[in-house]
Legacy VTK file of the C-alpha trace (Angstrom):
# vtk DataFile Version 3.0
C-alpha trace
ASCII
DATASET POLYDATA
POINTS 326 float
-88.374 -18.574 2.188
-92.257 -17.982 1.208
-94.965 -20.257 0.953
-95.261 -19.532 -2.947
-91.620 -20.550 -3.665
-91.309 -23.497 -1.640
-90.858 -26.539 -3.206
-92.333 -28.528 -0.323
-95.719 -26.747 -0.429
-97.310 -29.576 -2.773
-98.108 -33.118 -2.779
-95.727 -33.675 -0.354
-97.392 -32.519 2.865
-99.098 -29.474 1.775
-102.179 -30.535 3.883
-101.966 -30.798 7.558
-103.456 -33.508 9.306
-104.939 -33.192 12.949
-101.883 -34.630 14.688
-99.704 -32.193 12.742
-101.286 -28.630 13.863
-99.182 -26.450 16.005
-100.880 -24.375 18.685
-104.126 -22.176 17.923
-107.575 -23.184 17.194
-106.672 -25.926 15.165
-105.303 -27.793 18.004
-107.942 -27.323 20.056
-110.672 -29.717 20.454
-114.033 -28.423 19.688
-112.763 -24.903 18.589
-115.132 -23.132 16.309
-113.621 -19.945 15.581
-112.155 -17.211 17.623
-115.063 -17.504 20.158
-114.056 -21.106 21.074
-111.582 -19.893 23.912
-114.303 -17.415 25.707
-117.388 -18.913 27.417
-119.925 -18.180 30.009
-120.226 -20.286 33.084
-122.533 -21.029 36.044
-122.362 -22.273 39.791
-123.397 -25.617 38.449
-120.836 -25.576 35.560
-118.151 -24.080 37.399
-116.353 -27.333 38.346
-116.171 -28.510 34.715
-115.641 -25.274 33.124
-112.761 -24.190 35.363
-111.277 -26.813 37.808
-111.301 -29.586 35.212
-110.609 -27.483 32.073
-107.545 -25.746 33.857
-105.779 -29.137 34.178
-105.349 -28.982 30.305
-104.424 -25.312 30.137
-104.813 -22.127 32.318
-108.264 -20.998 32.696
-108.959 -17.288 33.448
-112.219 -16.430 35.423
-113.494 -12.875 34.821
-116.091 -12.298 37.513
-118.280 -9.575 36.481
-121.823 -7.883 36.636
-124.250 -5.928 33.913
-124.063 -2.960 36.114
-120.109 -2.575 36.503
-118.654 -0.244 34.336
-115.053 -1.077 34.424
-116.095 -4.560 33.515
-117.631 -3.128 30.348
-114.311 -1.725 29.380
-112.038 -4.776 30.298
-114.163 -7.649 29.032
-113.697 -6.949 25.376
-110.057 -6.491 25.865
-109.680 -9.463 27.792
-111.712 -11.537 25.198
-109.672 -10.370 22.262
-106.111 -11.058 24.010
-107.271 -14.341 25.223
-108.532 -15.380 21.552
-105.419 -13.877 20.060
-103.454 -16.244 22.575
-104.791 -19.125 20.350
-105.499 -21.866 23.080
-102.651 -20.938 25.601
-105.516 -19.849 27.987
-109.227 -20.135 28.011
-111.578 -17.291 29.314
-114.663 -18.405 31.589
-117.078 -15.524 32.474
-119.141 -15.645 35.686
-122.155 -12.877 36.120
-121.586 -12.745 39.963
-125.284 -11.293 40.276
-126.695 -14.599 38.975
-124.026 -16.750 40.335
-123.169 -15.025 43.824
-121.924 -18.588 45.482
-118.579 -18.910 43.719
-117.178 -15.135 44.127
-118.421 -15.587 47.788
-116.604 -18.531 48.695
-113.511 -16.823 47.093
-113.786 -13.743 48.853
-114.298 -11.693 45.452
-115.495 -8.315 47.117
-114.610 -5.829 44.052
-115.119 -6.420 40.385
-113.842 -6.807 37.756
-111.685 -9.256 39.108
-109.839 -11.848 37.124
-108.320 -15.218 38.745
-106.216 -17.561 36.810
-106.425 -21.174 37.666
-103.949 -23.952 36.844
-104.461 -27.696 37.660
-107.810 -26.987 39.473
-106.818 -24.217 41.868
-106.435 -20.447 41.816
-102.801 -19.252 41.253
-102.920 -15.670 40.426
-104.967 -12.397 39.750
-105.855 -8.974 39.171
-108.573 -6.432 39.845
-109.834 -3.331 37.651
-109.802 -2.461 34.227
-106.029 -2.806 33.572
-104.212 -1.865 30.153
-103.894 -4.637 27.576
-100.427 -4.816 27.841
-100.945 -6.014 31.408
-103.245 -8.452 30.388
-100.702 -9.843 28.028
-97.973 -9.964 30.600
-100.504 -11.866 32.792
-101.054 -14.526 30.365
-97.221 -14.833 29.657
-96.726 -15.085 33.289
-99.351 -17.994 33.893
-99.037 -19.526 30.747
-95.352 -19.433 29.793
-94.030 -16.914 26.706
-95.932 -17.226 23.230
-94.334 -19.803 21.066
-92.820 -22.064 23.782
-95.824 -24.779 23.571
-95.297 -24.567 19.826
-91.897 -24.816 19.766
-92.114 -28.153 21.999
-94.732 -29.621 19.599
-92.789 -28.806 16.575
-89.728 -30.683 18.082
-91.803 -33.668 18.778
-93.509 -33.487 15.394
-90.162 -33.594 13.699
-89.007 -36.715 16.097
-92.318 -38.508 15.051
-91.605 -37.780 11.310
-87.938 -39.277 11.671
-89.408 -42.368 13.228
-92.044 -42.710 10.487
-89.306 -42.301 7.867
-87.010 -44.758 9.614
-90.101 -47.355 9.515
-90.332 -46.981 5.893
-93.612 -45.018 5.949
-92.447 -42.194 3.781
-95.623 -40.577 2.677
-96.645 -40.194 6.331
-93.407 -38.658 7.068
-93.547 -36.349 4.144
-97.005 -35.084 5.559
-95.828 -34.396 8.911
-92.605 -32.819 7.747
-94.702 -30.448 5.739
-96.948 -29.617 8.484
-93.882 -28.267 10.498
-92.467 -26.527 7.497
-95.555 -24.952 7.142
-95.910 -23.689 10.732
-91.900 -23.292 10.822
-90.607 -22.488 7.465
-87.142 -22.177 8.618
-86.788 -25.477 10.526
-83.550 -27.187 9.074
-84.410 -30.637 10.329
-87.835 -30.662 8.989
-86.448 -29.514 5.486
-83.700 -32.034 5.532
-86.213 -34.631 6.254
-88.763 -33.445 3.629
-85.707 -33.895 1.129
-85.002 -37.411 2.426
-88.550 -38.305 1.693
-88.462 -37.045 -1.832
-85.056 -38.823 -2.320
-86.826 -42.261 -1.212
-89.759 -41.544 -3.213
-87.275 -41.107 -6.186
-87.921 -37.628 -6.881
-84.173 -36.421 -6.895
-84.981 -33.326 -8.995
-87.477 -31.711 -6.773
-84.911 -32.420 -3.609
-82.399 -30.857 -5.280
-84.593 -27.919 -6.096
-85.546 -27.903 -2.541
-81.991 -27.842 -1.599
-81.183 -24.689 -3.805
-84.095 -22.690 -2.501
-82.856 -23.018 0.976
-81.269 -19.680 2.518
-77.491 -20.099 3.529
-78.172 -20.400 7.391
-80.399 -23.675 6.704
-78.499 -24.933 3.972
-75.523 -25.014 6.343
-76.988 -27.072 8.927
-75.530 -30.468 9.406
-78.624 -32.327 8.593
-79.189 -30.518 5.371
-75.490 -30.863 4.577
-75.913 -34.932 4.883
-79.005 -34.637 2.583
-76.989 -32.617 -0.062
-73.824 -35.080 0.332
-76.204 -37.936 -0.453
-77.745 -36.031 -3.412
-73.999 -35.590 -4.917
-73.762 -39.578 -4.393
-76.781 -40.020 -6.579
-75.637 -37.763 -9.227
-72.327 -39.087 -9.272
-73.628 -42.918 -9.366
-75.676 -41.806 -12.539
-72.495 -41.445 -14.309
-71.037 -44.459 -13.442
-72.703 -47.001 -15.703
-74.907 -49.935 -15.785
-74.818 -51.806 -12.834
-75.630 -55.308 -14.166
-72.770 -54.591 -16.578
-70.409 -53.612 -13.771
-71.635 -56.851 -11.850
-70.609 -58.983 -14.934
-67.325 -57.283 -15.206
-66.686 -57.967 -11.639
-67.604 -61.718 -11.748
-65.122 -61.813 -14.705
-62.408 -59.972 -12.910
-63.139 -59.865 -8.827
-59.814 -57.912 -8.317
-60.952 -54.699 -10.533
-61.233 -52.576 -7.827
-62.247 -49.718 -9.966
-65.215 -51.556 -10.937
-66.171 -52.698 -7.290
-65.674 -48.924 -6.455
-68.193 -47.783 -8.982
-70.482 -50.400 -7.798
-70.356 -49.641 -4.131
-71.284 -46.035 -5.188
-74.252 -47.102 -7.224
-75.315 -49.638 -4.422
-75.209 -46.745 -2.024
-77.415 -44.717 -4.407
-79.904 -47.441 -4.582
-80.313 -47.478 -0.617
-78.376 -51.112 -0.569
-76.141 -49.960 2.270
-74.691 -52.976 3.493
-73.806 -54.315 -0.261
-72.205 -51.063 -0.736
-70.289 -51.190 2.415
-69.375 -54.934 1.603
-67.790 -53.868 -1.715
-65.359 -51.293 -0.176
-64.557 -53.589 2.765
-63.337 -56.136 0.067
-60.981 -53.811 -1.637
-59.733 -52.541 1.862
-58.817 -56.186 2.788
-57.298 -56.725 -0.830
-55.360 -53.684 -1.619
-55.369 -50.427 0.896
-53.069 -48.845 -1.708
-55.862 -48.606 -4.306
-56.533 -45.026 -5.219
-54.316 -43.936 -2.198
-56.909 -45.848 0.598
-59.748 -45.024 -1.702
-62.175 -47.698 -0.290
-61.627 -46.301 3.269
-62.180 -42.870 2.204
-65.287 -43.537 0.458
-66.683 -45.555 3.375
-66.215 -42.601 5.606
-67.922 -40.554 3.191
-71.020 -43.131 3.373
-70.888 -43.153 7.227
-71.170 -39.178 7.473
-74.291 -39.486 4.880
-76.132 -42.269 6.886
-75.401 -40.938 10.203
-73.781 -42.275 13.122
-76.670 -44.199 14.504
-77.391 -45.932 11.278
-77.185 -49.833 11.966
-75.124 -50.249 8.805
-72.595 -47.711 9.697
-72.128 -49.181 13.014
-71.771 -52.658 11.439
-69.241 -51.351 8.456
-67.364 -49.230 11.189
-66.733 -52.050 13.359
-65.669 -54.289 10.431
-63.377 -51.478 8.966
-61.578 -51.391 12.265
-60.952 -54.828 12.340
-59.277 -54.388 9.055
-57.310 -51.103 9.808
-55.982 -52.633 13.441
-55.383 -56.248 12.455
LINES 1 327
326 0 1 2 3 4 5 6 7 8 9 10 11 12 13 14 15 16 17 18 19 20 21 22 23 24 25 26 27 28 29 30 31 32 33 34 35 36 37 38 39 40 41 42 43 44 45 46 47 48 49 50 51 52 53 54 55 56 57 58 59 60 61 62 63 64 65 66 67 68 69 70 71 72 73 74 75 76 77 78 79 80 81 82 83 84 85 86 87 88 89 90 91 92 93 94 95 96 97 98 99 100 101 102 103 104 105 106 107 108 109 110 111 112 113 114 115 116 117 118 119 120 121 122 123 124 125 126 127 128 129 130 131 132 133 134 135 136 137 138 139 140 141 142 143 144 145 146 147 148 149 150 151 152 153 154 155 156 157 158 159 160 161 162 163 164 165 166 167 168 169 170 171 172 173 174 175 176 177 178 179 180 181 182 183 184 185 186 187 188 189 190 191 192 193 194 195 196 197 198 199 200 201 202 203 204 205 206 207 208 209 210 211 212 213 214 215 216 217 218 219 220 221 222 223 224 225 226 227 228 229 230 231 232 233 234 235 236 237 238 239 240 241 242 243 244 245 246 247 248 249 250 251 252 253 254 255 256 257 258 259 260 261 262 263 264 265 266 267 268 269 270 271 272 273 274 275 276 277 278 279 280 281 282 283 284 285 286 287 288 289 290 291 292 293 294 295 296 297 298 299 300 301 302 303 304 305 306 307 308 309 310 311 312 313 314 315 316 317 318 319 320 321 322 323 324 325
């Protein structure tokens, strides 16, 4: 899916908040462009720039000098690769002529020398003007493969968005799902979450549009399929009639199971899950033969759409079992 034809690219999360920016300069405090991951240091600042900073992410220290020819070859490549890593590591450069104490203490005898610090201590390093591919391999070694941190952040963001939606904060959830989809357009859980937000906000047409735009491998995901089922239920409920008229009909004829079944579907579409389940349970208690056990089959469909952990699913399933095995 491209950013131009994705229906979630507009008002439901096109803007990313600070907490929803994954990896890169946007996620790095104090970042101002490519240079934010590279800095010079001194003997006095070494503890803060390297020891303390390496507790947040690996820090590479480039020991160099102005007269060193190989340093002039290595440093530009090193800076470029670090900046392209977008915050997975930082680079701190120390001129050993101006600040000889630190390299002396560390036993640096030849330059260029690059030492990686993690959690306040040196863990690895290399010497000489090595090729760019070797620098990238070195960064992967000390910082982990590219994308690992972002994947963890995205998973956490989806979980946070799920929690916001469950708590009723639909707008915040939509914004966070949208941020995830900007970073990972093929994220099925975020796509499902965004469509759930659209449904909660009453924008069924846009939710259907988004569902139709999904590629088959995403549309087949269980989370997306649950949303598709919910949209089907909404579409069906629209054709069932006026709920007030159905309620009146039911008050006159309490055993009109067909009317009660229609009302259950409408209440489910309205989000009144407890009331929807109650109507179906009443039918089950009175007449299991109605519509070939249709009330039970409809309730099971509701469970699939609501999810196994939904409180209404848990409560209604327990009551259904008591009827089935009475």
